[in-house]
N, C-alpha and C positions, 0 to 999 in steps of 0.2 A: 116803555123805552123813554129815557130822558132826552132832553133837547140836544145835548152834546153827542150822544150816540146816534141820534137821528141825523144830525148834520154829517157825521162821519160816513154813515151809510149812504146818504143822498149824494155825496160828492165823491164816491169811490172811483168812478170812471174818470172824472176830471183830475183826481190826484195822480192817476196813472199817466195821463197826458202830460201833467206837469213834470213828472219824473222822466218821461220820454224826451222832453225838450232838453233836459240836462244830460241825458245819456248820449244824445247826438253830438255832443262836444267831445272831441278826442283828447281829453286832458291827461295824456300819458306823461307823467312827471319825469320818468327816467330817460326819455328821448328828447334831445335838444331840438329836433325838428318840430316838436309840439309845444315849444315854450309859449308861443302866442296863444295856442289853444288853451293851455293851462290858465293863463291870465284871463282869457275870455270866459272860461268856466267860473272863475272866482267872481268876476263881475256879474255873471248871470245869477249865481247863488245870492250875492249881496242884494241885487235888484229884487229878487223874489222875496227875500226876507223883509225888505222895506215895503213891498207891495202888500204883504199880509198883515202889517201893522207893527213890526218891530220899530221902536222909536229911534234906533240908531243902527246903521249897517254900513260898514266901510271895508274897503279892500286895502289891506296894510302891506306895503312893500317890505320885503326881507332881502337878505343876501341871496336867497334862492327864489322859490316860487312864493307868491303872496298868500297871506292868511286873511280869511274873511272873519271879521269880528262884528257881532251884533249884540244888542241888549234891549231888554224891556224890564224896567225897574219900578213898575207902578203898583207894587204890593207891599207897602210898608208894614214891618212887623212879621212878614212871612219869610220863610227860608229863601235863600238864593241858590239856584242850581246853575252849574256850567254844563252846557251841552257841547260835547266834542264830536266831530266827525271829520271826514276828509273827502274832498272832491276830486282828487287825482286818482288815476286808475293804472293798472298794470298794462304793459305792452300787450297787444292782442295776438302777436305771432304765436304759432304758425297760422297765417290767415287762411290757408287752404283747408284747414280742418273745421272752420266755421260753417254751419249750415246756412246761415244768413250773415251778411256783413256785420262786424262787431259794433259799429257805431250807427247802425240803422235798427233801432229797437223794434221788436215784433213780439206779439203775444201768440203762443201756440199751446194748445191743450192746458190752458189755465196757468201758463208760466210766461214770464217776461224775459226774453233773451236779449242780451247786450253786454258789452264789456262795462263793468261797473254796476250791473243790475242789482247785485246784492252787496258788492264790496266797492264802495260804500255808499254810492249815490242812492240806491234804493232804501237803505236803512236810514240815511240822513233825511230823505224826503218823507219817511213815516213821521218823523218829528216835525217837519215843516207843516205837514197836513194837520197834525195834532195841535200845533201852535195856532194855526189859522182857525181851527174849529173853536178853540177856547176864546179867541179874540172876537170872532164873529158871533158866537152864541152868548157869551157872557160879558163881552166888552173888556175883558181883563184875563190875565193868567192867574192860576192859583198860587204861583210862586214868582219871585223875581228870577229872571233868566238872562244869562250871558251865553252867547253862542260863539264857539271857536271852530272854524272849519279850515283845515290846513290843506296845502297842496303838495306835500312832500312825504306823506305817510308811506307810499309805495317805494320810496328811494331813500329812506333812512331818517326822515324828520329832522334834518340837520338844522333848520332855521327855527324850529318851534321853541326849543329851550330858550334861545335868546329872546324871542317874543314874550314868553311867559315871565322871564326874569325882568325884562324891561317894564312890563305892565303888572308886576306882582301886586302892587297896592290897588290897582284898578280892578283886579280880579278877585276881590274878597267874595267868598261864597261859603256854602255849607256842604255841598255835595257835588260830585261830577257824575254826569250820565253819559254813557257811551253805548251805542248800538252798532257794534262791528264784530259781533260774535254769532254763535249759532244755537240751534235747538237740537235736542236728541232725536227728534222725529217730527213729522208734519203736524202732529197734534199734541206734542209734548213740549210746552214752554219751559225755558231753562234760564237760570241765572248763573253766570260764570263768576267764581270767586278767585280764580287764579289763571294766569297766562304764562306761557313759556317765554323766555327771552330769546335772543338770537345773536349769533356771530356769523357774519357773511364774509367769505374770503375768496381770493382768486389765486390760483397756482399757475405759474408759467415755467415750463421746462424748456431750456435752450440746449441744443446740441451743436451740429455743424453751423457754419456761418450762413448757409443757404440750403435750399432743398437739394437732394442728391438723387441720382439714378439708383434705384434699388438693386438692379442687377450688377452694376459696377461697384457700388459701395456697400451693399447689404452684407453684413457680417464683418465689416471693417470698422464701423463706428457705432456708437450707441444711438438707437432710434429714440427720439424724445417721446414719441407716442407710446412705445413699449415701456419706457421709463416711467411715464405718467401712470400707466396701468399698474405698474409695480407699487408706486406710491399709494395710489387710491386703494388698491387691494389690501395694503398693509395697515390702513387706518382703522380697520375693524378686524376682530378675530372671528373664529368660527361660531361663537355664541352671540354675535351681534353686538359685542361691547367695543366701545371706542378705545383704541390703544394709546392715545395721547397720555403720557405720564401725568398724574395728578388731576385728570379730567373729572373724576368722580369725588374728589376730596371734599368738596363743599356741597355735595348733593344732600339736601335735607331728607332725613328719614320720614316716612309717612307714618303718623301715629295710628294706633289700632282703631280709634273711632273713625278716622277718615277712611281707612281701609274698608271698614264696615259700610260707610256711606257709599263708597265707590262700588262695592259689591251689590248694593241694593238698587243701583241705578238701572232703569229699563233700557240698557244699551243693547242694540241688536247687532252683535258682532257679525253674524252671517250676512245680514243686509248691508252692513257697512263695507265689508270686503267685496260683496257682490257688486256694489255700486262703483267700485274702482275698476272692475274688469280684470283684476288680478286673480290667478287661479287659486291661491291659498294665502292665508295670513302668514306673515314672517316678521321677526323682530328679535329684540334682546331676550335671550332665554330666561325663563323664570318669572315673566310678567305677562299679564293679559294684554290683549290688543288695546283696550281702553287705557290701561296704565302706561303702555309704551307710547301712546299718543298724547298723554297729558302730564303724568307725574315723573316720567323718565326723560333724560336728555337724549339727543340723537345727533348723528352726523350723516349728511347726505350730499351726493353729487347733484348739482342743479344744472350743469351744462358742461359739454366737452367740445373742443374743436382743435384742429390741427391737420395739416396735410391736405389731401384732395378728397372732396366729398361730392363732386358733381357726377353727372351720368357717365356711364362707361368706366373705363379703367385708365389710371395714370400711375405708372410704377415709380413711386417717389418715396424717398425717406424725408419726412418733414423736418425742417430745421427747428421747429418750435411746436409744442403742444401745450394746451392750457385747459384748465377746469375751474368751474365755480363750485365752491363747497360751502355749505351752510351747516351750522350747528344750532339746534334748538336747545335752550338752556332752562334749567329749573332752579327754584330757590335752593341754595344761595350762591349759585354760580355767577361769575362776573366775566363778561366777555373780554374786559381789559386784562384780566389775569390769565385767561385761557389762550388768548392769541399767541403770545410768545412761546407757550408750551406747544401749541399746534404747529407753529412755524418750525420749531426745533425738530419736532417729530417728522414733519414732511421732509426736511433736509436730511435727517438721519436715514429715512427710508429710500432716498434717491440712490440709484445705482451709480457706479463710476461712469464718467464720460459725458455728464450733463451738468449744467448749472441750474439752480432753482431759485426763483423769486416768489415770495408769498406776500400777498397784499391783504390788508385789513380794510374791507370796503365799508362796513358799518356794523354796529352792534347795539343791542338793547338789553337792559336788565330784565329778569323775570319779575312777575308781579303776583302778589297774593294779599288777600284781605280776610277779615274774620267773617264767616258765613252768618253769624248771628247779629251783625251790626244793624242798628235801627233803619238805616237807609236801605239795606238789602231786604229787611222785613217789609218796608213800604213797597218795594218792587214785587215781592211775593204776593202782597194783597192785590196789586194792580193786575198781575198776570192771572190771578185766580178769578178776577172779575171778567177778564176777556176770553178765557179759554175754559174748556170743560174739565181738563185735567189739572191737578195742582202742579206748580212749577218744580222742576228738579234743580238741585244745586250741583253744579258741575265745574270741572276744570276744562280749560281750552288748550289745545295744542299749539295754536298760532301765537303770534306776537303783536302787540300794539305798543310800539316804543314809547308813546307818550305817557302810558300809565305810570311807569317808574318815575318819569320826569314830573308828572303831576304830584305824585306822592312826595318827591324830594322838594320841589319848589313851593307847592301850595299846601301840602300836608292835609289833603282832604280825602274822605272816603270816596270810593268809586263804585258806581253801579254799572255792571256789564250785563246789559239786557239786550241780546241780539236774537235774530230770527232767521238766520241762514240755515241751510240743510247740508248734510254731508255730500249730497250729489249735485250741489249747485255749481260745480266746476269753477270754483274760485281760482283765479290766476291761470285758468285753462281755457281752451276754446269752448264756445257755446255756454258761457256763463249765463246763469238764469236766476230768477227769483220767483218762487211760487206766489201767485196772487193771494192765496189764502194766508201765507206768511206775511205779505205786505199789509193786507187789510187788518189781520189780527194784530200785527205789530203796531199799526197806527192807533188802534183802540188801546192797546196796552200802554203805549207811552202817553197817550192822552190821560188815561186813568192814573198813570204814575205821577204826573204833575199834580193831580188832585191829592193823591196819597201823600206825596212829599209836603204839599201845602198844609195838610191836616195833621200829619203825624211825625214830622221831623223838626226838632227844635232849631230855631234860628240862632246861630251863635255869632253871626256877623251882620253888618248893616250894609244895605245897598247904598252905593254912593251916588 
């Protein structure tokens, strides 16, 4: 066992305690009540990066939540990597469904439970542990490293593009590393070469000027709740296809070689569905579950409200009903093109007697890179050193808005090497991170920095 691996093994428990300290900070970026907590978490991460030996670590103010920027540039002639992560987390609600409080991290049965455990504090802290190990054991990193940790990933990354453009010259690098994705199984490491984009919207249906008595007015005016149901039902057909005109026009066809790659993946469909608690798989006709969650676009209701939802009964016709609706997009769909088509379809589906407002809350382009890129090959070598099974090349169904921004602004290849599992309850109550994934991931990213330093050509110079 080499000294680096020995250090990682000897400090496993302390790495978990370091992560717990970050998880205790409720950095919920979408909720204004947690604005100070978000700032406090940024300061906590920056202080930790300074403490382990990064030569520069600062909290950079933005128009929204701050960005943490750090660097270590002591490897002249070696490649420069940018590590990206986010310290903000999703809202924890509904709180009553958590077994233990979301911001009081606890280990049960070899799993760490807390909001942000896997998305993304846990995966960020794998890198922090790996960076510490290199600096403590070797006194240096195998690569030059810039670290960008944002605080708005869970609410649209509105400020990050401005940060990247303002610091474009400062951010010269050769590759970007992101650990915010997943593995196919507990012992199946994976590299993601594509992500879906997103269009997140809100629909508001207005009927009467105020709530009405359902006995006195039922049957006399259009009920906004009923009207919203009609709209939502009409957005998909019986085959699970989205009815928005032009929605599929720019969906990229999957070439035969990629279809063969997808078919060869060790994807456990039965286990995947079983982990959801759903009785059966369902989705767009003509595609497998894996294809429907990775290479095909979707449209889903994320939230509904209107009228009375408290205990007991209240016979009321709501004046207003609303829904949050998201669409996951695939290459080459563009949320800016799809939103006006979606808005027009929603209004076309609305029955008489209501007015409809459709809001575009945020969007992100899909991302794809070449699986045979040298940077991804370095990641494959690193994962092969840390795990018993060779890594799988996969697509991910989720979205990381910054990927398309990084490609546009910096023009760099991106390594998506994540360690979450399908049953980690990301964005849901009882979010968790398997300790085997955390420790295996920490070794993997430590080895990745070595492989990048040895096997990726430096095309830029650290400043």
